[in-house]
N, C-alpha and C positions, 0 to 999 in steps of 0.2 A: 260716319258709319259707311262702309263700302257697300256697293250695290249688291255684291254677292251675299253679304251678311243680311241685308234687307230682304233679299229673296228667300233666304233660309227662314227668316222669321215669318214671312208671309205664308210659306208652305206649312210651317208648324201651326200657325194660327188657324189656317183653314182646316187642317187635320183635327185640331182640338174642337173647333166648332162643329165639325161633322160628327164627332164622337158623342156629343151631348144628346141628340135625338135618338141615337142608337140605344141609349139606356132604357128608355120607355118601350122601344120596339122589342128589344130582347127580353125585358122583364115580362112583357105581355106574352111573349112566346113561351115562357115557362109554364103557362097554364096547359094542362093536358088536353083542353078543348080547343086550343089554338090550332088552326089548320096547318101552319108551318111546323109547329111542334109535333103534330100528328104524323106529318110526312117524315120529319127528322127521325122520330121514334121508329116508324115502320122500316125505314131504310137501315137504320142502325141494328135493329133486331134481325133483319134478313141477313146482313153482313156477318153478324156474330154467329149465326146458325150455319154458315157455310164456310167457316175458316178451315184451312188445312195447314199442317205443319210447314209444308214447303212454301206456301204463299205467305204465311205469317213470318217466316224467316226473311223472305224478300222484302216485305214491307217494313219489318223492323230495321233492316239494313238501310233502306231509304230514309227512314226517320232519323236513324242514328247518325248518318253521315251528311245530312242536309246542311248543317251549320258549317261543316268542313268544306263542302263544295262552295257555299256562299262566300267563304273567306278565301278559298283557293282561286276563284275566278278573277277577282280584282288583283290579287297578289301576283298571279301569273302574268296578267296583262301588264301590270306595273313593272315586273321584272323584264319583260320583253321590251318595254319602252326604255328602260335603263340600258339594256344591252345594245339596243339599236340607236340609242341617244335620240329618241323620238319623243318630243314634248307632247304631241297630240295623243300618242298612245298612253303616256303617263297621265294625261288629263282625263282620258276615257276611263282609266282605272280608278281615278279619284271620284269620278262621277258615279261609277258603279258602287264603290265603297260608301260614298256619302249617301246614296239612295238607300243602301242597306241600313246605315246608321239611323237615318231619319225614320225609316219604316219601323225599325225596332222600337224607337221611342214612341211613335204613334200607336203601335200595337199594344205596348205596355199601358199607355194611358187609357186606351179604349177598354182593355181588360179590367183596369182598376175602376173605371166608371160603370161598366155594365155588370161585372161580377156574376156572370152566368156560370152555374155549376157545371162540372164535367158530366158527360152522359151517364157515367156509373154512379153519379150522385144525384141524378134527376129523380123526378117523381115516378117515372118509369125507369127502373134500373136497367142499364145496359151493361152486358158483360164486356170487360176490357181485357186486353192482353197484359197490360201493365197499368199502373196507377200514378200518373204524374200529378204534381201539385198545381198551384195557381188556378186560374179560371179558364173557361172554355172559349169565350167569344171575344175576338175572332181567333182563328188558328194562326199562331205565330209561325209555325213551320211553313204553312202555306203562303202566308204573306211574304216571308223572307225569300222563299223559292221563286215566287212570281216577281218580286222586286228584282232579283238577280237576272231572271230570264228576260224580263222586259227591258231592263237597262242594257243587258248584253246585246239584245236584238236591235236596240236603238243605235248601238255603236257599229254592229256588223250586220248589214242587211243581206245576209246570205241564207238560203234555205237550209244549208247544212249546219248553220248555227241556230236558226230559228226553230227548226223541228226538234232537235235534241233538247234545246233549252226548255221549250214548253212541254215536251214529253216528260222531262225530269220534274218540272214544277207540278204538272198535273198528277204525276204518279205519287209525289210527296203528299199532295192534298188528299188523294184517294187513300193513301196509307194511314192517314190520321183517322179517317172514318173506319177503315177496315180494322184498325187496332182498338177501336172503341173509345178513343180519347177526345174526339171532336164530332159534333153534329154536322150534317151537310151544310146547314146555313152558316156555321162557323167557318167552314172551308170556303164557301162561296164568297163570304165577306172578306176573308183573308186574301183571296185572289184579287178582289177589287181594290182592297187597301194597298196591297203590294204593287199592283200594276199602276194604280193612280199615283203612288209615291214616286215610282221611277219616272213616269211621264212628267210629273210636276218638277222634278229635279233636273229636267233636261237642259236648264240654263247653264249647267256646269260643263256640257259637252263643248268641244272645240267649235268655234264659229257661232256660238249662241250667247 
């Protein structure tokens, strides 16, 4: 078994172990008397009461094209590596893509374990712009956006890369709350999962 494959397994195992205690934490948060749930509900109600058509269109755009951006970033870097015949650039692209793939798997596993209902299905019903399926915890859009942003900034340590990357990721996370499909705690956890996955997969970067 190669050392790369062993490291993949370790990252996945750590992610799975971390998901187990999240089940009891999130299930406890479903109680309307839980302080975190109270804050979640208050924020979600406030956001739903201050929507405008213009802002709704912007945040729908961010959510709709998040997956496209996450795929386009490593694809574009890989294409540049092929054009320039640069092995390091191609390896950086594979690092970003692999981080996204592992993050997707971990996020799906956590969702299956926790099974937190969407805000519009909670005990306090939250108005949503649209009604996606699956479950709420953590936010997959947010985790994927932060995985891409973190992996990209690990590769390119430039402010003009870091600032737009995290601005996009943060905006995607906010859009999920604004649209009424994720609680703030879903988004915060998604950001942590996405960031942690990208950092954990750093062994794929050139020189590591």
